[in-house]
C-alpha positions in Angstrom: 0.0 0.0 0.0 2.8 2.4 0.9 4.2 1.9 -2.6 1.0 3.0 -4.3 0.7 6.1 -2.1 4.3 7.1 -2.8 3.8 6.5 -6.5 0.7 8.7 -6.4 2.5 11.5 -4.6 5.5 11.4 -6.8 3.2 11.5 -9.9 1.2 14.3 -8.5 4.3 16.3 -7.8 5.5 15.6 -11.3 2.2 16.7 -12.8 2.0 19.9 -10.8 5.6 20.7 -11.9 4.5 20.2 -15.5 1.5 22.5 -15.0 3.4 25.2 -13.2 6.2 25.2 -15.8 3.7 25.5 -18.7 4.9 22.2 -20.3 1.4 20.9 -20.8 1.0 23.6 -23.5 2.0 22.1 -26.9 3.0 25.5 -28.1 5.9 25.4 -25.6 7.3 22.2 -27.1 6.8 23.5 -30.7 8.3 26.8 -29.7 11.4 25.1 -28.4 11.7 23.1 -31.7 11.3 26.2 -33.8 15.0 27.1 -33.9 14.6 29.0 -37.2 11.7 31.1 -35.9 10.9 32.6 -32.5 12.8 30.1 -30.3 11.5 29.5 -26.8 14.4 28.2 -24.6 12.2 27.5 -21.5 12.0 23.8 -22.3 15.8 23.6 -22.4 15.9 24.9 -18.9 13.3 22.4 -17.7 15.2 19.6 -19.5 18.5 20.8 -18.0 17.0 20.8 -14.5 15.7 17.2 -15.1 19.2 16.1 -16.3 20.8 17.5 -13.2 18.3 15.7 -10.9 18.6 12.5 -13.0 22.4 12.5 -12.8 22.2 12.8 -9.0 19.5 10.2 -8.7 21.5 7.7 -10.8 24.7 8.4 -8.9 22.8 7.6 -5.7 21.0 4.6 -7.2 24.3 3.0 -8.3 25.5 2.9 -4.7 22.3 1.1 -3.6 21.0 -2.4 -3.9 17.3 -1.7 -3.1 14.9 1.2 -3.6 14.1 3.5 -0.7 10.9 1.4 0.0 12.8 -1.9 -0.1 12.0 -3.1 -3.6 14.4 -4.5 -6.1 16.5 -2.0 -8.0 17.0 -2.6 -11.7 19.3 -0.2 -13.5 19.9 -0.3 -17.3 23.0 -2.1 -18.5 25.2 -0.6 -21.3 24.3 -3.4 -23.7 20.6 -2.6 -23.3 20.9 0.1 -26.0 20.6 -1.4 -29.5 19.5 -0.4 -33.0 15.8 -1.1 -32.3 15.8 1.1 -29.2 17.5 4.0 -31.0 15.2 3.7 -34.0 12.1 3.6 -31.7 13.4 6.6 -29.7 13.9 8.6 -32.9 10.4 7.7 -34.1 8.8 8.4 -30.8 10.6 11.7 -30.4 9.6 12.9 -33.9 6.0 12.0 -33.1 5.8 14.0 -29.8 7.8 16.8 -31.4 5.2 17.1 -34.2 2.3 16.8 -31.8 3.8 19.2 -29.2 3.3 16.7 -26.4 5.7 14.4 -24.6 4.1 11.6 -22.5 4.1 13.2 -19.1 2.5 16.5 -20.1 0.2 14.7 -22.5 -1.2 12.6 -19.6 -1.7 15.7 -17.5 -3.4 17.6 -20.3 -5.5 14.5 -21.1 -6.6 14.4 -17.5 -7.8 18.0 -18.1 -9.7 16.7 -21.1 -7.7 18.6 -23.7 -8.9 17.0 -27.0 -5.5 16.9 -28.7 -3.9 15.4 -25.6 -6.6 12.7 -25.4 -5.9 11.8 -29.0 -2.2 11.8 -28.4 -2.5 9.5 -25.4 -4.8 7.2 -27.3 -2.3 7.0 -30.1 0.6 6.5 -27.6 -1.3 3.6 -25.9 -2.1 2.1 -29.3 1.6 2.2 -30.2 2.5 0.6 -27.0 0.0 -2.2 -27.6 1.3 -2.7 -31.1 4.8 -2.9 -29.8 3.7 -5.4 -27.2 2.0 -7.5 -29.8 5.0 -7.3 -32.3 7.6 -7.5 -29.6 6.2 -10.8 -28.4 6.4 -12.1 -31.9 10.2 -11.5 -32.1 
């Protein structure tokens, strides 16, 4: 039970951060990608902050054998990155760049019943289902 409560609280904090930073607005993402026009660097600052937090978290995680709540800790191995992962990441990134949503902000905006976000999340879930179906066949 404590795991579910902590997951909810961390997700709520993440969602509130996305709302406060304006990252649920597709125009923010598209403004960041518009380097030839009126470039909006605010997403770079948000990503930079996330990278700093992530680097610290991974440095701490590498010294641990279990999560803070006692669960198994599974970190990626260097050999986990392959051609399929890179190709999928490129396709996924192009999709959310064109749509103006990445998964976290899309979920927050979909919860607020933003029609474009609901469509994006539905397409994202369909893609995950197709991958699960195709991935099982390989």
